[in-house]
N, C-alpha and C positions, 0 to 999 in steps of 0.2 A: 639434299641435306648433307653437310659435312663432306662436300665433294672435293676432289683433288684440285690443286691450283698451280699455276706456273709462276716461277720467280727466276729471272735471269736465265731463261731458257731451260730450266730444270723442272721436272715434274715432282711435286711433293704430295704424297698421299696422306691426308690427315684423317685417318679412320678413327672415328669416335669410339671410345671404349666404355662399356658398362659391365657390371658384374654382381656377383653374390658373395657375401662373406658369411661364414659360419663354420662349425666343426662338429662332426664330420659332414661331408656334403655328398653322400651317395644317393643316387637316383633323384637328383634335383630336377624339378620341373622348369625352372626359369631359363637356363641357357637355351634349351630347344625352343621354348616359346618365343623368346626375344629374337633369336637368330632367324627363326622362320619368319617373324614379323619384318625384320630388316630385309630379308630376301624378297618377300612378297611386295613390299613397298619401295623396293630399290633404294634403301637407305644405306649409306656407307658407314656402317658401324658393326661392332661385334660385342658379344656378351659372353663372359667367362665365369666359371665358378672358382672362387679362391678359398680353399680350405686353410684357414689360418688357425693354428692350435692355441693361440692366445690373442686377445683383443689388442694387446700392446703392439702386435705385428702389423696393425693397420697402417701405422706411419710409414713403415718400410714398404708396404704394398703401394702406397700412394707415390712414394719417391721412385719406385721402379716402373710405375705405369702412369706417366704424366698426362696421358690423354684421357684418363678416366673422367667421365661426366656425371656418373651416378652409380650408386650401389644399392642393392637390396641387402637386408640384414635378416638372418635367421638364427635359430637356436645355436649357441646359447648367448648371443650377443645383443639381443634387442634392448636389454636394459644396461648391459655393461658398456655399450658404446656411448651412452649419454654424456659422460664427462669429457669425451673427446670432440664434441661438436661445437662449432662456433655459435650456432643458434638452433633453436628447436621450435617448430610450429606449435601453435597454441593447443591444438587437439592432441598432438604427440606428447606435449608437456603434461597435459591433464591425464593422459593415459599412463604415462610413465614408461613408455616403450617406443622404440623407433624401428621400423622395418624398411625405411626408404631414406636414402641420403642423396641430396642434390649437391653436386660439387661445382662451385662457381668461384673463380679467382682464388683457387686453393683453399676456399672456406667450405666447411662441411655443414650443411643445414639439414636437420633431421625432421622427418615426417612419419606419420603412421597411416598407411593405406589399408591395413588389415581391417580396421573397423568399417571402412567404406565398403570393402568387398563383402564382409560378413553381413552388414545391414542390408545391402542391396540384394543379396542372394536370399536372405531370410524373409524379407518383407512380403513377397508374393505368397508365402506359405502360411502366414499368420492367420489364425482364425480367432473368433471372439473369445474362446476359452484360454488362449495363450497369453495370459496376463502376468504369469509368474514363471520364472525360469530357475533351473538349477545349473550352475556353471561348474563343471568338473575340472579342477585344476586351478593353479594360481600363477602360472608363468606369464611371460610377455603377451602371448596370444590371448590368454584369459583376460588380461587387462583391456585389450582392444575389444573383446566381446562384451565385457561389462560396460564399457563406454558406449558401444552401439546400443545395448539394451536400454540404457538410460535415455539415449536419443529417441528410442522407439516407445518410451513410456512403459517399459516392462520391468517389474520388480524382480529381483534375483537374490539367490543365496549361493554362496561359494562352498563347494564340497571339496575337501582335501584330506589326505592322510595326516597332514600336519598343518595346523593353521586353518584359515578359512572360517566360515560361519558354523560349519558342522563337519563331522567326519562321516565317512561312508557308512559306518555302523549306525549312525543316527537317522539315516534315510529309511523311513518306514512307510506303511501304507497311507497314512494320513498325509505325509509329505508328498508322496507320489500323486495322490489325488489332487492336491492343490497346485503343484508345480508341473504343469503339463508340457512345458518346453524344457528339454534337457540337452545341454550342449557339452560335448566332450572336447576339451582343449588339451588333454594330456596326450602323450605319444602312445598310450596303451592301445595295442591292436595294429600299430603301424608295421608295414613290411620291414623285416621278415618275420617278426614275432606276431603273427596274425591270429594266434589262438588264445589271446587274452583280451579282456575287456574290463572297464571300470566295474567295481563291485557294488552295484545297486540292485535292489529287488525287482528284477525285470518282470516277475509274475504279476506285478500290479500295474503294468502298462496296459493302456487301452487304445482304441481307435481315436480317442480324444488327444492323445499325446503326439508331440512332434519331437523327434530325435535328430539332432544335427551333430555331425562329427567333422571336425576340422581336417581330419586325415582324408586323403584322397587315394592313397595307395596302401592297401587294396581299395578298390572301388566300393566294396561293401564290407566294412569291418564287422567283427563279431558283435560289437556294440549295436550296430545298425541291424544286423541279422536278428538279434534277440528282440529288437523293437519291432521289426517287420513281422516276426512270428506272432506277436501280440496284437497286430493290426495297426500299429502306430505308423504315422507318416515319417519317412526317413529322408535325410539329405546328407551327402558327403561334402567335402570342402573344395571340390574341383572348381565349381563356379566362383566361389570366393577367391580362389587363387587367380583365376583369369581376371576378375574384376579388380583385385588389388594390384595386379601387374599393369593393367591398363591405366589405373590411377597413378601408379609410379611413372609411367611413360608420359602422362600429361604433366606431371610435376617437372620432370626433366626437360620438357620442351616448352615450358611456359616462358615467354619473353627471352628466348635464346637469340 
């Protein structure tokens, strides 16, 4: 794939490029994952992290890297990138956030693979009691989670410090009893600030609860630790990350 070719006796190396845009981009998972994938599958491609301080700099990035075939998008650009796209996949349009861009003939087409990764990693853990969910946070990742929950037939409420269906102070014992699936989509507890967690009443958690944290670094956030202490089932975002990355790769390589 994307092998070198000869032209008039000269060897031209057309190494395909992929990357991640966001800001900042410390401790990013994607470059190591994709570059290891390229090496193991002997694919002539590379994946780099592009920390751009403003989404307007995407145009300059594309001019400087003309071999870019695809991009992943992370905080804070999953929503800001929408006006810059030539077209948007139906699911991504419904979600209102893009985390994957396919670049074809200089046209940017947006997709959302977060919801695929989340749904596929959550489904095996669901039990009969997990019919109602609390979604902590309102960002682009939260929108993907909400879309996936709708696809899975799970009702949800959004919890946020501002906006949403309720604020954290509104989450009481009755809410916790009913909403046995709780998903953290906020950055609270992410490395290096690992000693904080969303402010919900953890004392009302039971073994009937399932706590899912989109964070994967650290492996077990304070949010998950508090759930584990109460006997709840816990899951971090690492598998979701793998699955959304694989889904991005499938998009980039369809009909190439």
